[in-house]
Backbone as a printed PyTorch tensor [residue, N CA C, xyz], in Angstrom:
tensor([[[ -2.9640,   6.7670,  10.5880],
         [ -2.3860,   8.3100,  10.0390],
         [ -1.5200,   8.7790,  11.5170]],

        [[ -0.9300,   9.8430,  11.1400],
         [ -0.1470,  10.4330,  12.3830],
         [ -1.0270,  11.8470,  12.6110]],

        [[ -1.5170,  12.0240,  14.0030],
         [ -2.3640,  13.2140,  14.2230],
         [ -1.2910,  14.5490,  14.6330]],

        [[ -0.1710,  14.2940,  15.0490],
         [  0.8120,  15.1790,  15.2620],
         [  0.9260,  16.2670,  14.5240]],

        [[  0.5670,  16.8070,  13.1570],
         [  1.6110,  17.4770,  12.5500],
         [  2.2660,  17.4860,  11.6160]],

        [[  3.2520,  16.1290,  11.6170],
         [  4.8270,  16.1210,  11.3680],
         [  4.2290,  15.0100,   9.8900]],

        [[  5.5150,  15.5950,   9.0410],
         [  5.3660,  13.9870,   7.9450],
         [  5.8230,  13.0900,   8.2530]],

        [[  5.0230,  12.3060,   7.6290],
         [  5.3560,  10.4260,   7.7960],
         [  5.8900,   9.6040,   6.4910]],

        [[  6.9200,   9.2330,   6.9660],
         [  8.0460,   8.7580,   6.2310],
         [  6.9510,   7.2500,   5.7640]],

        [[  6.4380,   6.6750,   4.5300],
         [  6.0610,   5.7240,   4.6020],
         [  7.1610,   4.6300,   3.2940]],

        [[  6.9500,   3.3200,   3.8090],
         [  7.4340,   2.4620,   2.3860],
         [  6.2490,   1.7850,   2.0480]],

        [[  6.3300,   1.6260,   0.3410],
         [  4.9800,   1.2300,  -0.2610],
         [  5.6520,  -0.6960,  -1.1210]],

        [[  5.0570,  -1.0200,  -1.0380],
         [  5.5130,  -2.5390,  -2.7430],
         [  4.0050,  -2.1640,  -3.1430]],

        [[  4.7440,  -2.1960,  -4.5110],
         [  3.7000,  -2.7710,  -5.6490],
         [  4.0100,  -3.7960,  -5.9720]],

        [[  3.0080,  -4.7180,  -5.9160],
         [  3.1930,  -5.6700,  -6.6380],
         [  1.7900,  -5.9990,  -7.4110]],

        [[  2.2720,  -6.5800,  -8.8760],
         [  1.3210,  -6.1940,  -9.9740],
         [  1.8010,  -7.4890, -10.3550]],

        [[  0.5350,  -8.5410, -10.3570],
         [  0.8360,  -9.3330, -11.2390],
         [ -0.5900,  -9.9760, -12.0690]],

        [[ -0.3280, -10.0270, -13.7560],
         [ -1.0690,  -9.7480, -14.1180],
         [ -1.6060,  -8.6760, -14.5420]],

        [[ -2.7570,  -8.8580, -14.6310],
         [ -3.6770,  -6.9400, -14.5890],
         [ -4.0360,  -6.9920, -12.8970]],

        [[ -3.8330,  -7.3530, -12.0860],
         [ -3.7480,  -7.2770, -11.1000],
         [ -2.6200,  -6.6950,  -9.8970]],

        [[ -3.4070,  -5.4080,  -9.1190],
         [ -2.6050,  -4.5880,  -7.6600],
         [ -2.9030,  -5.8740,  -6.4890]],

        [[ -1.7630,  -6.0200,  -5.7550],
         [ -1.5870,  -6.6820,  -4.1960],
         [ -2.1210,  -5.6600,  -3.6580]],

        [[ -3.1920,  -5.2700,  -2.3820],
         [ -3.7070,  -3.7370,  -2.0300],
         [ -4.5620,  -3.7780,  -0.2930]],

        [[ -4.1610,  -2.9890,   0.0130],
         [ -5.4060,  -3.2490,   1.3680],
         [ -6.1890,  -2.3500,   0.9440]],

        [[ -7.2360,  -2.5810,   1.7670],
         [ -8.9540,  -2.1170,   1.9140],
         [ -9.0570,  -0.8310,   2.9750]],

        [[ -9.4160,   0.1650,   3.0840],
         [ -8.9310,   0.9970,   3.8070],
         [-10.6210,   1.6140,   3.9110]],

        [[-10.9680,   2.2040,   4.5440],
         [-12.2450,   2.9780,   4.9590],
         [-11.9830,   4.1740,   5.4730]],

        [[-12.7950,   5.5640,   4.9200],
         [-12.4730,   6.5190,   5.7320],
         [-14.0800,   6.8980,   6.0560]],

        [[-14.7970,   6.6730,   7.8080],
         [-15.9080,   6.8650,   7.8980],
         [-16.4050,   8.3840,   7.6330]],

        [[-15.5490,   9.8550,   8.0840],
         [-16.0460,  10.7550,   7.7160],
         [-16.6260,  11.1930,   6.3560]],

        [[-15.7020,  10.6600,   5.1100],
         [-15.9600,  10.8640,   3.7290],
         [-17.1180,   9.5640,   3.2670]],

        [[-17.3100,   9.0120,   3.8580],
         [-17.6790,   6.9600,   3.7150],
         [-17.4770,   6.5660,   2.5550]],

        [[-16.5110,   6.3550,   2.7650],
         [-15.6190,   6.3910,   1.4240],
         [-14.5460,   4.8050,   1.9610]],

        [[-14.5800,   3.8230,   0.8260],
         [-13.6940,   3.1240,   0.7250],
         [-12.5980,   3.4940,  -0.5290]],

        [[-11.0490,   2.7840,   0.2160],
         [-10.3770,   3.3320,  -0.8460],
         [ -9.4430,   1.8840,  -0.0630]],

        [[ -8.0440,   1.9060,  -1.3310],
         [ -7.0150,   0.8730,  -1.8280],
         [ -5.9710,   1.5300,  -1.8330]],

        [[ -4.6210,   0.7490,  -1.1990],
         [ -3.6910,   1.4580,  -1.3470],
         [ -2.7440,   0.1680,  -1.2550]],

        [[ -1.1320,   0.5300,  -1.3830],
         [ -0.6230,  -0.6770,  -1.2080],
         [  0.0210,  -1.1240,   0.3250]],

        [[  0.6590,  -2.4910,   0.2100],
         [  0.5960,  -2.5370,   1.6050],
         [  2.1600,  -1.9360,   2.1580]],

        [[  2.7840,  -1.9130,   3.4210],
         [  3.5890,  -1.1490,   3.6350],
         [  3.4360,  -0.4880,   4.6550]],

        [[  4.3570,   0.8270,   5.5670],
         [  4.0510,   1.2470,   6.4710],
         [  5.3610,   2.0940,   7.0440]],

        [[  5.3800,   2.5300,   7.9390],
         [  6.0280,   4.0180,   8.7860],
         [  7.3670,   3.6190,   8.7480]],

        [[  8.5950,   4.1970,   8.0730],
         [ 10.0910,   4.0660,   8.2140],
         [ 10.2710,   4.5240,   9.5810]],

        [[ 10.9120,   3.3300,  10.4810],
         [ 11.6590,   3.7610,  11.7870],
         [ 13.0950,   5.0720,  11.6170]],

        [[ 13.3550,   5.5600,  12.7540],
         [ 14.5620,   6.3080,  12.4840],
         [ 15.4050,   5.3430,  12.3100]],

        [[ 16.3430,   6.1220,  11.6350],
         [ 17.6180,   4.7420,  11.6200],
         [ 17.3910,   3.2020,  10.5040]],

        [[ 16.3220,   3.4930,   9.8120],
         [ 16.0970,   2.0890,   9.0920],
         [ 15.8770,   2.6840,   7.8450]],

        [[ 16.4790,   1.6350,   6.9050],
         [ 15.9120,   2.2710,   5.3250],
         [ 14.6980,   2.0670,   5.1840]],

        [[ 14.0860,   3.1380,   4.1580],
         [ 12.9310,   2.7850,   3.2210],
         [ 12.4510,   0.9840,   3.0080]],

        [[ 13.6140,   0.0890,   2.4360],
         [ 13.4760,  -0.8260,   1.9350],
         [ 13.4650,  -2.0090,   3.0660]],

        [[ 14.4150,  -1.3950,   3.9100],
         [ 14.5540,  -2.4350,   5.1250],
         [ 12.8690,  -2.5500,   6.0750]],

        [[ 12.2510,  -0.8920,   5.9730],
         [ 10.5580,  -1.0760,   6.4040],
         [ 10.0820,  -1.8260,   5.8720]],

        [[ 10.3310,  -1.8210,   4.6830],
         [  8.9540,  -2.2850,   3.4850],
         [  9.1900,  -4.2570,   3.9290]],

        [[ 10.7820,  -4.5830,   3.7100],
         [ 10.4430,  -6.1720,   4.2670],
         [  9.8280,  -6.2820,   5.8590]],

        [[ 10.2790,  -5.4540,   6.2960],
         [  9.7620,  -6.1810,   7.5930],
         [  8.2270,  -5.3020,   7.7810]],

        [[  7.5390,  -4.7470,   7.7180],
         [  6.1480,  -4.2560,   7.2500],
         [  5.3880,  -5.7120,   6.4660]],

        [[  5.8940,  -6.1430,   5.3510],
         [  5.0990,  -7.0510,   4.5820],
         [  5.5810,  -8.4790,   5.5420]],

        [[  6.2810,  -8.8030,   6.5830],
         [  6.4120,  -9.5350,   7.9090],
         [  5.5390,  -9.3400,   8.7210]],

        [[  5.6260,  -7.7720,   9.4730],
         [  4.8350,  -8.2730,  10.2700],
         [  3.4170,  -8.2440,   9.8100]],

        [[  2.8520,  -7.5660,   9.0730],
         [  1.3730,  -7.8800,   8.7990],
         [  0.9140,  -8.8300,   7.9720]],

        [[  1.5550,  -9.3210,   6.7130],
         [  0.4900, -10.8640,   6.4930],
         [  1.5230, -11.7030,   6.7370]],

        [[  2.6990, -11.8220,   6.8740],
         [  4.0900, -13.0820,   7.4840],
         [  4.2730, -13.3300,   5.8510]],

        [[  4.9360, -12.4080,   5.0070],
         [  5.2440, -12.1530,   3.5650],
         [  6.4730, -12.1500,   3.1970]],

        [[  7.2190, -12.7520,   2.4900],
         [  8.4670, -12.4970,   2.4860],
         [  8.8400, -11.9480,   0.9750]],

        [[  9.6090, -11.0970,   0.7310],
         [  9.8020, -10.0640,  -0.2890],
         [ 10.9510, -10.7190,  -1.5850]],

        [[ 11.2570, -10.4470,  -2.6940],
         [ 12.5480, -10.6540,  -3.3460],
         [ 11.7790,  -9.4170,  -4.7960]],

        [[ 13.1810,  -9.5830,  -5.4190],
         [ 13.4400,  -8.6760,  -6.8270],
         [ 12.4420,  -7.4890,  -5.8490]],

        [[ 12.8150,  -6.8560,  -5.3990],
         [ 12.8640,  -5.3640,  -4.7170],
         [ 13.5440,  -4.4510,  -5.2390]],

        [[ 12.7020,  -3.7300,  -5.8520],
         [ 13.4550,  -2.3040,  -6.6630],
         [ 12.8160,  -1.2280,  -6.7130]],

        [[ 13.7710,   0.0360,  -6.3650],
         [ 13.0790,   0.9690,  -5.8510],
         [ 12.5600,   2.0790,  -7.2390]],

        [[ 11.4010,   2.0090,  -7.5160],
         [ 10.5600,   2.9650,  -8.5060],
         [ 10.5640,   4.5740,  -8.1560]],

        [[ 10.7410,   5.0310,  -7.1900],
         [ 10.1980,   6.5980,  -6.8310],
         [  9.6220,   6.9870,  -5.4530]],

        [[  9.7170,   7.9530,  -5.4010],
         [  9.2460,   9.0440,  -4.4090],
         [  8.2590,   9.5960,  -4.5760]],

        [[  6.7580,   9.7530,  -3.6220],
         [  5.5150,  10.2140,  -3.6070],
         [  5.4310,  11.2260,  -2.6600]],

        [[  4.4610,  12.2450,  -2.6780],
         [  4.1980,  12.9390,  -1.8630],
         [  2.8390,  13.3010,  -1.7630]],

        [[  2.4730,  13.2520,  -0.8440],
         [  0.2440,  12.7210,  -0.5810],
         [  0.0070,  13.5170,   0.5470]],

        [[ -0.7210,  14.1290,   0.2950],
         [ -1.0210,  15.4170,   1.3460],
         [ -2.8010,  14.8770,   0.8870]],

        [[ -3.5230,  14.8200,   1.9930],
         [ -4.7730,  14.0520,   2.1300],
         [ -5.3680,  14.6520,   3.5330]],

        [[ -6.5460,  14.2420,   3.3550],
         [ -7.4290,  14.1880,   4.4170],
         [ -8.1590,  13.0740,   4.8760]],

        [[ -8.2270,  12.7720,   5.9730],
         [ -8.1220,  10.5820,   6.3860],
         [ -8.7880,  11.2100,   7.8870]],

        [[-10.4330,  10.5760,   7.5940],
         [-11.1920,  10.7410,   8.8760],
         [-11.2470,  11.9760,   9.7590]],

        [[-11.6370,  13.2000,   8.5380],
         [-11.3800,  14.5560,   8.8390],
         [-10.1710,  15.2300,   9.5800]],

        [[ -9.0800,  14.0690,   9.2960],
         [ -7.6580,  14.9260,   9.7890],
         [ -7.2030,  15.3040,   8.5410]],

        [[ -6.0270,  16.4320,   8.7710],
         [ -4.9740,  16.4470,   7.4850],
         [ -4.3080,  15.6550,   7.7250]],

        [[ -3.4860,  15.0980,   6.7230],
         [ -2.1950,  14.3920,   6.6330],
         [ -1.3080,  14.4100,   5.6080]],

        [[  0.3070,  13.9840,   5.9650],
         [  0.6650,  14.5270,   4.6060],
         [  1.8250,  13.3180,   4.7760]],

        [[  2.4760,  12.9220,   3.5940],
         [  2.9940,  10.9690,   3.8750],
         [  4.0960,  11.6520,   2.3360]],

        [[  5.4790,  11.2600,   3.0190],
         [  6.2740,  10.9990,   1.8800],
         [  6.4800,   9.7450,   1.5110]],

        [[  6.6460,   9.0680,   0.4860],
         [  6.3310,   7.2650,  -0.0720],
         [  7.3480,   7.1060,  -0.5090]],

        [[  7.8580,   5.9670,   0.0300],
         [  9.1410,   5.3680,  -0.7430],
         [  8.5330,   4.0300,  -1.2460]],

        [[  8.9370,   4.3580,  -2.7800],
         [  7.5860,   3.2750,  -3.9950],
         [  8.8710,   2.1750,  -3.8570]],

        [[  8.7390,   0.9450,  -3.9780],
         [  8.9460,   0.1140,  -4.5630],
         [  8.1670,  -1.0460,  -5.4710]],

        [[  8.7330,  -1.5710,  -6.5200],
         [  8.2080,  -3.2820,  -7.2210],
         [  8.7070,  -4.1500,  -6.2650]],

        [[  8.0910,  -4.9440,  -6.0550],
         [  8.7080,  -6.3160,  -5.5630],
         [  7.6250,  -7.2840,  -5.9000]],

        [[  7.9580,  -8.4660,  -5.3780],
         [  6.9450,  -9.7680,  -5.6450],
         [  7.5150, -10.2540,  -4.4040]],

        [[  5.9820, -11.8910,  -4.0210],
         [  6.5330, -12.3040,  -3.2570],
         [  7.2830, -13.4130,  -3.1250]],

        [[  8.2110, -14.2670,  -2.2720],
         [  8.8960, -15.2590,  -2.5550],
         [  8.2290, -16.5350,  -2.2030]],

        [[  6.8870, -16.5670,  -1.9360],
         [  6.0510, -17.6330,  -1.5840],
         [  4.1850, -17.7180,  -2.4210]],

        [[  4.2780, -18.4080,  -3.5470],
         [  3.5080, -18.8310,  -4.5780],
         [  1.8570, -18.8700,  -3.5790]],

        [[  1.9980, -18.7220,  -2.5760],
         [  0.4860, -18.6580,  -2.1320],
         [  0.0950, -17.7600,  -1.8720]],

        [[  0.7590, -16.2940,  -2.0930],
         [  0.5940, -15.2350,  -2.1440],
         [ -0.1180, -14.7010,  -3.2830]],

        [[  0.0010, -15.2450,  -3.8770],
         [ -0.5250, -15.0550,  -5.4220],
         [ -2.1900, -15.8100,  -6.2970]],

        [[ -2.9020, -16.3420,  -5.0090],
         [ -4.1060, -16.6110,  -5.4440],
         [ -5.2180, -15.7390,  -5.5480]],

        [[ -5.5330, -15.3380,  -6.5380],
         [ -6.4930, -14.0490,  -6.7960],
         [ -7.7450, -14.1530,  -5.8830]],

        [[ -8.3370, -14.8990,  -5.5330],
         [ -9.2630, -14.9170,  -4.6570],
         [ -9.1380, -15.0250,  -3.4740]],

        [[ -8.0980, -15.0030,  -2.6990],
         [ -7.7230, -15.2360,  -1.5770],
         [ -7.5990, -13.8960,  -1.0460]],

        [[ -8.2940, -13.5200,   0.3580],
         [ -8.0180, -12.2960,   1.4470],
         [ -7.1920, -12.9020,   2.0000]],

        [[ -6.3450, -11.7670,   2.7490],
         [ -5.3140, -11.9400,   3.8410],
         [ -5.8550, -10.6560,   5.3010]],

        [[ -6.0770, -10.9960,   5.7160],
         [ -6.3920, -10.6920,   7.1060],
         [ -5.0230, -10.2900,   8.2950]],

        [[ -4.9260,  -9.0500,   8.3000],
         [ -4.0100,  -8.6510,   9.2400],
         [ -4.5970,  -7.8460,   9.9520]],

        [[ -3.9620,  -7.2540,  11.4710],
         [ -3.9040,  -5.9480,  12.2780],
         [ -2.6710,  -4.7780,  12.5150]],

        [[ -3.3050,  -4.1840,  11.6480],
         [ -2.1940,  -2.6060,  11.3070],
         [ -2.5860,  -1.3700,  12.5900]],

        [[ -1.4370,  -1.4080,  13.8420],
         [ -2.3490,  -0.3400,  14.7740],
         [ -3.7010,  -1.0090,  15.2940]],

        [[ -4.4910,  -0.7610,  15.8190],
         [ -5.3900,  -1.1290,  16.5740],
         [ -6.9460,  -1.4450,  15.6110]],

        [[ -6.7870,  -1.3400,  14.3380],
         [ -7.1270,  -1.9830,  13.2390],
         [ -7.0360,  -2.9520,  12.4480]],

        [[ -8.3780,  -3.6390,  12.0260],
         [ -8.3880,  -4.9210,  11.2320],
         [ -8.3520,  -4.7170,   9.8800]],

        [[ -7.7650,  -5.3960,   8.9320],
         [ -7.2650,  -4.7980,   7.6970],
         [ -7.5660,  -5.7710,   6.7050]],

        [[ -7.6340,  -5.7570,   5.8980],
         [ -7.1920,  -7.0080,   4.5830],
         [ -6.8900,  -6.7130,   3.7420]],

        [[ -5.8230,  -7.5560,   2.9420],
         [ -5.4380,  -7.3440,   1.8800],
         [ -5.6050,  -8.5640,   0.7340]],

        [[ -5.8900,  -8.0220,  -0.5140],
         [ -6.3610,  -8.7280,  -1.6150],
         [ -6.0250,  -8.4370,  -3.1860]],

        [[ -5.8270,  -8.8830,  -3.7440],
         [ -5.9350,  -8.5940,  -5.2890],
         [ -6.6220,  -7.9200,  -5.8460]],

        [[ -6.7020,  -7.1440,  -6.5460],
         [ -7.8540,  -6.0580,  -7.2390],
         [ -7.3730,  -5.6410,  -8.5800]],

        [[ -8.0670,  -5.9660,  -9.8420],
         [ -8.1180,  -5.5830, -10.7980],
         [ -7.8500,  -4.3230, -11.2990]],

        [[ -6.5400,  -4.0400, -11.8390],
         [ -6.5010,  -2.5400, -12.1490],
         [ -7.5940,  -1.9640, -13.1840]],

        [[ -8.0700,  -2.6210, -13.9550],
         [ -9.3630,  -1.9290, -14.6690],
         [-10.2760,  -0.9780, -13.5660]],

        [[-10.5390,  -1.7750, -12.4460],
         [-11.5750,  -1.1190, -11.1900],
         [-11.1390,  -0.0440, -10.9380]],

        [[ -9.6470,   0.2380, -10.7400],
         [ -9.7420,   1.7590, -11.0390],
         [ -9.6410,   2.9510, -12.1640]],

        [[ -8.9840,   2.5080, -13.2090],
         [ -8.9800,   2.8070, -14.1550],
         [-10.1090,   3.4160, -14.9220]],

        [[-11.7010,   2.7090, -14.5500],
         [-12.4430,   3.4180, -14.7740],
         [-13.2710,   4.1800, -13.7180]],

        [[-12.5840,   4.3660, -12.2730],
         [-13.4650,   4.9270, -11.4340],
         [-14.0770,   4.3430, -10.6720]],

        [[-14.4950,   2.8000, -11.2720],
         [-15.4510,   1.9380,  -9.9650],
         [-14.8900,   2.2810,  -8.8130]],

        [[-13.3670,   1.9310,  -8.3690],
         [-12.5370,   2.3270,  -6.8590],
         [-11.6060,   3.1880,  -6.8160]],

        [[-11.3110,   3.7820,  -5.3250],
         [-10.4090,   4.6710,  -5.5020],
         [ -9.1390,   4.1400,  -4.6560]],

        [[ -7.9260,   4.1290,  -5.7320],
         [ -6.5800,   4.0090,  -5.3250],
         [ -5.8750,   5.1560,  -4.8360]],

        [[ -4.9590,   5.1880,  -3.4260],
         [ -4.6530,   6.2540,  -3.1010],
         [ -3.1260,   5.7410,  -2.4750]],

        [[ -2.2540,   6.8820,  -3.0810],
         [ -2.5000,   8.1540,  -3.5720],
         [ -2.9920,   8.0540,  -4.9700]],

        [[ -3.6940,   8.4760,  -5.8960],
         [ -3.7930,   8.5620,  -6.9000],
         [ -2.5350,   8.5000,  -7.6670]],

        [[ -1.7520,   8.8660,  -7.7580],
         [  0.2510,   9.3340,  -8.4910],
         [  0.0780,   7.2740,  -8.6740]],

        [[ -0.1270,   6.7270,  -7.3860],
         [  0.3710,   5.0880,  -7.6680],
         [ -0.0530,   4.4450,  -8.6200]],

        [[ -1.4820,   4.9780,  -9.2230],
         [ -1.5420,   4.0960, -10.2200],
         [ -0.8850,   4.4890, -11.4800]],

        [[ -0.5000,   5.7790, -11.9560],
         [  0.3390,   6.0450, -13.0130],
         [  1.4250,   4.9000, -12.8200]],

        [[  2.4570,   4.2450, -11.7190],
         [  3.1440,   3.5860, -12.0970],
         [  2.6790,   2.6080, -12.2550]],

        [[  1.5260,   1.7870, -11.4040],
         [  1.2640,   0.5600, -11.6540],
         [  0.9590,   0.3950, -13.4300]],

        [[  0.4190,   1.4720, -13.7310],
         [  0.1220,   1.0050, -15.6130],
         [  0.9500,   1.1020, -16.1820]],

        [[  2.1210,   1.9280, -15.8610],
         [  3.1920,   2.0450, -16.3660],
         [  4.3230,   0.4810, -16.4860]],

        [[  4.0580,  -0.0980, -15.6450],
         [  4.3110,  -1.3830, -15.0140],
         [  3.7220,  -2.9150, -15.7270]],

        [[  2.5270,  -2.4680, -15.7550],
         [  1.4440,  -3.9930, -16.5420],
         [  1.9390,  -3.8950, -18.4370]]])
């Protein structure tokens, strides 16, 4: 999260396979709450959001994307680790080019900034039931419309 008080522009990828979403797991130590969000990351100055999406997937889990399709823009106001955040999210639907990424039980570990993260396939019904938290919440609407 950007602690400078500036709005952060992100490109995130919605990857849906059957009844599962490919997501990264996060944890807010202040709220003591685990949450899930789509993979992707910040858009650099002079970079398109689609190029940022492709770059982030390559950097984080060495994955190539295909069938990239723009879905829309989300605005996310939130508090993480006790600090307010503001994001503009360019959301894309996409697929992996390599079938190894579609193994439903496999967990992918990566470093994001200074934090060790993991990404995995999570069943949609775990979010619709309220068992797990997906952020931003509007992301779930996009996933449900595509499922």
